[in-house]
C-alpha positions as CSV (number, residue, x, y, z in Angstrom):
1,M,0.1,0.1,-0.1
2,T,1.3,3.5,-1.0
3,I,2.1,5.8,1.8
4,S,0.1,8.9,1.7
5,V,2.0,12.3,1.1
6,Q,1.1,13.5,4.5
7,E,2.4,10.3,6.2
8,F,5.5,10.4,4.2
9,R,6.0,14.3,5.1
10,E,5.8,13.2,8.8
11,K,8.2,10.3,8.3
12,A,10.8,12.3,6.5
13,R,10.4,15.1,9.1
14,A,11.0,12.6,12.0
15,W,14.0,11.0,10.1
16,L,15.6,14.2,9.4
17,E,15.2,15.6,13.0
18,E,17.0,12.5,14.3
19,N,19.7,12.2,11.5
20,A,20.6,15.4,9.9
21,P,21.8,18.6,11.2
22,K,20.1,22.1,10.9
23,R,21.6,24.3,8.4
24,G,24.1,26.4,10.0
25,A,24.5,23.9,12.9
26,R,27.8,22.6,11.6
27,P,30.2,24.2,9.1
28,A,29.1,23.9,5.6
29,D,31.3,21.8,3.3
30,E,30.8,24.1,0.2
31,S,34.2,25.1,0.1
32,R,36.0,21.9,1.2
33,E,37.4,20.0,-2.0
34,L,36.9,16.1,-2.2
35,I,40.8,15.6,-2.6
36,E,42.6,12.4,-1.8
37,A,43.5,13.7,1.7
38,D,39.8,14.3,2.3
39,R,38.5,10.9,1.8
40,D,36.8,11.2,5.3
41,I,34.0,13.6,3.9
42,V,33.1,10.9,1.1
43,T,33.1,8.3,3.7
44,E,30.9,10.4,6.0
45,A,28.6,11.0,2.8
46,K,28.3,7.3,2.0
47,E,27.4,6.6,5.4
48,F,24.8,9.2,5.5
49,Q,23.2,8.2,2.1
50,G,23.2,4.6,3.1
51,R,21.1,5.7,6.2
52,L,19.0,7.7,4.0
53,Y,18.1,4.7,1.6
54,D,17.6,2.5,4.5
55,G,15.2,5.0,5.9
56,G,13.1,4.9,2.6
57,L,14.0,8.4,1.6
58,A,16.5,7.8,-1.3
59,G,15.3,7.4,-4.9
60,I,12.0,8.3,-4.0
61,T,10.5,8.3,-7.4
62,W,12.6,5.6,-8.9
63,P,11.0,2.5,-9.8
64,Q,10.7,0.1,-7.0
65,E,11.8,-3.1,-9.0
66,Y,15.3,-1.4,-9.1
67,G,15.5,-0.4,-5.4
68,G,13.7,3.0,-5.6
69,Q,10.6,3.9,-3.5
70,G,8.3,3.9,-6.5
71,L,6.5,7.0,-5.1
72,T,5.1,10.1,-6.7
73,N,6.5,13.6,-7.5
74,E,4.3,15.0,-4.4
75,H,6.3,12.6,-2.3
76,Q,9.5,14.0,-3.5
77,R,8.2,17.6,-3.3
78,A,7.2,16.7,0.4
79,F,10.8,15.6,1.0
80,N,12.3,18.5,-0.8
81,E,10.4,20.9,1.4
82,E,11.2,19.0,4.6
83,S,14.8,18.7,4.1
84,A,15.2,22.5,3.1
85,A,16.0,23.2,6.7
86,F,18.7,20.6,7.1
87,E,22.2,19.9,5.9
88,L,22.1,16.9,3.7
89,L,25.5,15.2,3.1
90,T,24.5,14.1,-0.5
91,G,26.5,16.4,-2.7
92,T,29.1,13.8,-3.4
93,F,26.4,11.8,-5.4
94,T,24.9,14.5,-7.5
95,I,26.4,13.1,-10.6
96,G,25.6,9.6,-9.9
97,L,22.1,10.1,-8.8
98,G,21.2,13.4,-10.8
99,M,22.9,12.2,-14.1
100,C,24.3,8.5,-14.1
101,G,21.4,6.9,-12.7
102,P,18.5,8.6,-14.8
103,T,20.4,7.9,-17.9
104,I,20.7,4.1,-17.1
105,L,17.0,4.0,-16.1
106,A,16.1,5.7,-19.4
107,H,18.6,3.7,-21.9
108,G,20.0,0.8,-19.8
109,S,19.2,-2.9,-20.1
110,D,17.2,-4.4,-17.5
111,E,20.2,-6.4,-16.2
112,Q,22.2,-3.1,-15.9
113,K,19.5,-1.6,-13.9
114,Q,19.1,-4.7,-11.6
115,R,22.9,-4.5,-11.1
116,Y,23.6,-0.9,-10.8
117,I,20.6,1.2,-9.3
118,K,20.3,0.0,-5.7
119,P,24.0,0.1,-5.1
120,M,24.1,3.8,-6.5
121,L,21.2,4.7,-4.4
122,R,22.9,3.4,-1.1
123,A,26.3,4.9,-2.2
124,D,27.7,1.4,-2.0
125,E,29.1,2.4,-5.3
126,V,29.8,6.3,-6.5
127,W,29.6,7.2,-10.0
128,C,31.4,9.9,-12.3
129,Q,30.7,11.3,-15.7
130,L,33.2,10.9,-18.5
131,F,32.5,13.3,-21.5
132,S,34.7,16.3,-22.1
133,E,38.2,15.9,-23.6
134,P,41.0,18.5,-24.2
135,G,39.6,18.9,-28.1
136,A,35.9,18.3,-27.1
137,G,34.4,20.6,-24.8
138,S,31.4,22.6,-25.9
139,D,31.2,20.3,-29.0
140,V,31.3,17.0,-27.1
141,A,30.4,15.0,-30.2
142,S,33.9,15.9,-31.5
143,L,35.1,13.5,-28.9
144,Q,38.2,11.2,-30.0
145,S,38.4,8.5,-27.4
146,R,37.9,5.2,-29.1
147,A,36.3,1.9,-28.2
148,V,37.0,-0.9,-30.7
149,L,35.1,-4.2,-30.5
150,D,37.4,-7.3,-30.0
151,G,35.5,-10.6,-29.5
152,D,32.9,-10.1,-26.6
153,E,34.8,-6.8,-25.2
154,Y,35.4,-3.5,-26.2
155,V,39.1,-1.9,-25.9
156,L,39.1,1.8,-24.8
157,N,41.7,4.3,-25.4
158,G,41.8,7.9,-24.9
159,Q,41.5,10.9,-22.4
160,K,38.9,12.7,-20.5
161,V,39.1,15.9,-18.5
162,W,37.3,17.9,-15.8
163,T,36.0,14.6,-14.5
164,T,34.5,15.8,-11.1
165,G,35.2,13.0,-8.4
166,A,36.9,10.4,-10.4
167,H,39.5,10.0,-7.8
168,Y,36.8,8.6,-5.3
169,C,34.4,6.8,-7.8
170,D,33.9,3.4,-8.4
171,Y,32.2,3.6,-11.9
172,G,31.7,6.0,-14.4
173,I,29.6,6.6,-17.6
174,V,31.8,7.3,-20.7
175,I,31.2,8.1,-24.1
176,A,33.5,7.0,-27.0
177,R,33.7,6.7,-30.7
178,T,33.0,3.4,-32.1
179,D,32.7,4.0,-35.8
180,P,34.6,7.0,-37.3
181,D,33.1,6.4,-40.7
182,L,29.8,7.7,-39.4
183,P,29.0,11.4,-38.9
184,K,30.3,12.5,-35.4
185,H,26.7,12.6,-33.6
186,R,26.2,9.0,-35.1
187,G,29.2,7.0,-34.5
188,I,29.3,7.3,-30.6
189,S,28.4,4.6,-28.0
190,M,28.0,4.8,-24.3
191,F,29.5,2.5,-21.8
192,I,29.7,1.6,-18.2
193,V,33.4,1.6,-17.0
194,D,35.0,0.5,-13.8
195,I,37.2,3.2,-12.7
196,K,39.3,0.7,-10.9
197,A,39.9,-1.2,-14.0
198,P,43.5,-1.9,-15.4
199,G,44.7,0.8,-17.9
200,V,42.5,3.7,-16.1
201,T,44.7,6.5,-14.7
202,V,43.2,9.3,-12.7
203,K,45.3,12.4,-12.2
204,P,43.9,15.4,-10.2
205,L,43.9,18.8,-11.7
206,R,44.5,21.8,-9.3
207,Q,41.9,24.5,-9.3
208,I,42.0,28.2,-8.6
209,T,40.5,27.2,-5.2
210,G,43.4,25.4,-4.3
211,G,41.3,22.1,-4.2
212,S,41.4,19.4,-7.0
213,S,38.0,17.8,-7.4
214,F,38.3,17.7,-10.9
215,N,40.5,15.1,-12.8
216,E,42.2,14.0,-15.9
217,V,41.4,10.3,-16.8
218,F,43.5,8.2,-19.1
219,F,42.2,5.1,-20.8
220,D,45.1,2.9,-22.1
221,D,43.6,-0.5,-23.6
222,V,40.9,-0.7,-21.0
223,K,38.9,-3.7,-21.5
224,I,35.0,-3.2,-21.3
225,P,32.5,-6.1,-21.6
226,A,30.2,-5.8,-24.5
227,D,27.3,-6.0,-22.3
228,H,28.3,-2.9,-20.6
229,I,27.2,-0.6,-23.5
230,V,24.3,1.6,-22.5
231,G,21.5,1.4,-25.4
232,A,22.7,0.4,-28.9
233,K,26.3,0.7,-30.6
234,N,26.6,4.0,-32.1
235,E,23.6,5.4,-30.6
236,G,25.3,6.8,-27.7
237,W,24.7,10.5,-28.5
238,R,21.0,9.9,-27.7
239,A,21.8,8.7,-24.4
240,A,24.3,11.6,-23.8
241,I,21.6,14.0,-24.7
242,T,19.5,12.4,-21.9
243,M,22.5,12.7,-19.6
244,L,23.4,16.2,-20.5
245,M,19.6,17.5,-19.8
246,N,19.7,15.7,-16.4
247,E,23.0,17.3,-15.8
248,R,21.8,20.9,-16.5
249,V,18.8,20.0,-14.1
250,A,21.1,18.8,-11.4
251,I,23.5,22.0,-11.7
252,G,20.8,24.4,-12.6
253,A,17.8,23.5,-10.4
254,G,18.7,20.2,-8.7
255,G,17.9,21.4,-5.2
256,G,14.5,23.4,-5.4
257,G,11.3,21.9,-4.2
258,G,9.2,25.1,-4.1
259,P,9.2,27.3,-1.2
260,R,8.0,26.3,2.2
261,G,10.2,28.8,4.2
262,A,13.2,30.2,2.5
263,P,15.1,28.4,-0.3
264,P,18.2,26.4,0.7
265,G,21.0,28.6,1.7
266,F,19.2,31.9,1.8
267,D,19.3,31.9,5.6
268,S,22.9,32.4,5.8
269,F,22.7,35.7,3.8
270,V,20.1,37.2,6.1
271,R,22.0,36.0,9.1
272,M,25.2,37.8,7.9
273,A,23.3,41.0,7.1
274,R,21.9,41.2,10.7
275,E,25.1,40.5,12.1
276,R,26.6,43.2,10.2
277,G,23.9,45.7,10.9
278,L,22.9,45.6,7.1
279,D,19.6,44.1,7.4
280,A,17.9,47.8,7.6
281,D,19.9,49.0,4.6
282,P,17.2,49.5,1.7
283,V,19.9,48.5,-1.1
284,I,20.6,45.3,0.7
285,R,17.2,44.6,1.6
286,N,16.1,44.9,-2.0
287,R,18.9,42.8,-3.1
288,L,17.9,40.1,-0.5
289,A,14.4,40.1,-1.7
290,D,15.5,39.6,-5.3
291,L,17.6,36.8,-4.5
292,Y,14.9,35.1,-2.4
293,I,12.6,35.5,-5.5
294,K,15.1,34.3,-8.0
295,R,15.9,31.0,-6.0
296,T,12.3,30.2,-5.4
297,V,11.7,30.8,-9.3
298,L,14.7,28.1,-9.9
299,G,13.1,25.8,-7.2
300,Y,9.8,25.7,-9.2
301,I,11.7,25.2,-12.6
302,G,13.7,22.3,-11.1
303,M,10.1,20.8,-10.1
304,Q,8.6,21.3,-13.5
305,I,11.4,19.6,-15.2
306,R,11.5,16.6,-12.6
307,E,7.8,16.2,-13.2
308,A,8.2,16.3,-17.0
309,F,11.0,13.5,-16.6
310,K,8.7,11.5,-14.2
311,A,5.9,11.5,-16.7
312,G,8.3,10.3,-19.6
313,R,8.2,13.6,-21.4
314,D,11.2,15.5,-22.7
315,P,11.4,18.7,-20.9
316,G,13.1,20.2,-23.8
317,P,15.1,23.5,-23.7
318,I,13.7,24.3,-20.1
319,G,16.7,22.2,-18.9
320,S,19.0,25.0,-20.6
321,I,17.0,27.6,-19.1
322,A,17.5,26.1,-15.7
323,K,21.2,25.8,-16.3
324,L,21.7,29.3,-17.5
325,Y,19.5,30.7,-14.9
326,G,21.3,28.7,-12.0
327,S,24.8,29.9,-13.4
328,L,23.9,33.5,-13.4
329,L,22.3,33.4,-10.0
330,A,25.4,31.7,-8.6
331,R,27.4,34.7,-9.6
332,E,24.9,37.1,-8.1
333,S,24.6,35.2,-5.0
334,S,28.5,35.3,-4.4
335,D,28.7,39.1,-5.2
336,L,25.9,39.7,-2.8
337,G,27.6,37.7,-0.2
338,V,30.9,39.5,-0.7
339,D,29.2,43.0,-0.6
340,I,27.5,42.0,2.7
341,A,30.7,40.5,4.3
342,G,32.7,43.5,3.6
343,P,36.3,43.1,4.6
344,Q,35.8,39.8,6.1
345,A,35.3,38.3,2.6
346,V,39.0,38.9,1.8
347,A,40.7,38.8,5.2
348,W,39.7,36.7,8.3
349,T,41.3,35.5,11.6
350,D,42.8,32.0,11.8
351,D,40.2,30.7,14.2
352,A,37.3,31.8,12.1
353,K,35.2,29.1,10.9
354,K,34.7,29.0,7.4
355,G,36.3,32.4,7.1
356,D,37.1,31.8,3.4
357,K,33.4,30.9,2.6
358,W,32.6,34.1,0.5
359,S,36.0,34.5,-1.2
360,M,35.7,30.7,-2.1
361,S,32.2,31.2,-3.5
362,V,33.4,34.0,-5.7
363,L,36.2,31.5,-7.0
364,Q,33.7,28.8,-7.5
365,A,31.1,30.7,-9.3
366,P,32.5,30.9,-12.7
367,A,32.5,27.1,-12.8
368,S,28.8,27.0,-13.0
369,A,29.0,29.0,-16.1
370,I,31.0,26.3,-17.8
371,A,30.0,22.9,-16.1
372,G,27.2,20.9,-18.1
373,G,27.4,23.4,-21.0
374,T,28.7,26.8,-21.2
375,N,26.3,29.8,-20.9
376,E,27.0,30.5,-24.7
377,I,25.9,26.8,-25.4
378,Q,22.7,27.4,-23.4
379,R,21.9,30.9,-25.0
380,N,22.4,29.1,-28.4
381,I,19.9,26.2,-27.5
382,I,17.2,28.9,-26.0
383,G,17.6,30.9,-29.2
384,E,17.0,28.1,-31.5
385,R,14.3,26.1,-29.7
386,V,12.4,28.8,-27.6
387,L,12.9,32.0,-29.8
388,G,12.9,30.2,-33.1
389,L,16.3,31.7,-34.3
390,P,18.3,30.3,-37.2
391,K,20.7,27.3,-36.0
392,E,24.5,28.0,-36.1
393,P,26.1,26.9,-39.2
394,Q,27.3,23.0,-38.9
395,V,29.3,22.2,-42.1
396,D,30.5,19.0,-40.7
397,R,27.3,17.5,-39.2
398,D,26.9,15.0,-42.2
399,M,30.6,14.4,-42.9
400,A,32.3,11.1,-41.7
401,F,34.1,12.0,-38.6
402,K,37.4,10.6,-39.8
403,D,37.3,13.3,-42.8
404,I,36.9,16.1,-40.1
405,P,40.2,18.0,-39.4
406,A,39.2,18.6,-35.8
407,G,41.1,18.8,-32.3
408,T,44.1,16.8,-32.3
409,L,42.6,14.3,-35.0
410,R,45.5,12.9,-37.3
């Protein structure tokens, strides 16, 4: 018997009160990088996600036959509203649960769903995405990593870059070229790859924040069983589009559940304004109100997209709208935080807990305008699919990939 939304809400509230800290009760992990020396963060997050799953609060709308709860969007909304006041240690799994899982559910075989979805939901296995390459960033379809069928397995060679969390992940979803004689969008396949397999090398990249959550990943004759292909051979671009849409949702509108109280994170701005004596400043008050409205709108956009996915509909360009809106809001939020904090945003005492919070937010904000497709790419999509503007010229769209002088191709 399906639990009612109200019963589920009460269950979620009770579990959160017992298992999750209130927002602001502990230092936020926003500026702590998940680097090799910080494995304790991953361990803590995995333990929390396991308890969340065992409490019946993970994979709320995911199919029950694959380990989800099989509930409705209304149940998910109730959980989002109740959890807004708590610090959830789930950011480590944004890529797995927000991107990889939905893609496997949409395009994977029944065997793949049975094998991977439940361990993913319980955080027994952590996932990453392997799309971008040194010569294929905004134009991902120009990728040159190659997977060649050899008997009952594929042999993968190539390089990926900007792979978040690869250094602590167990599995990843990778796209590689399987037929260079086809046009670039039609000769790509998607695979599930074991990050610990022989031939996989992960090298962290140092970032402007000082951390190294991004990585380069090299594949040297990595063997992938043929049944690890997601969807059909040479049709990986279709699955990649699904994953990219989910990525834009996860980055742009992943956390909002609609307002019941303040949007997540908003209270920290109000609290700091009061501490600095700026809560009566008319300009600051206006900017706070504007931020509240925009974060609330972003939450509703996220709800609309998730409901479209749940109903089996393509949400279309609204994912790009959410991604663009979210990245612009990230910059606006960091600017407001620095303006409220004043000198404390650039200088703080050694004993100040999270003294670098606002300077880190400024350094991190530009990344949201790049990850998941740059703002320029999102504007192109919105211009073409919402405003009906002409498409950008694509002279290589129907050429065999081997004939395109792209990137480092020889």
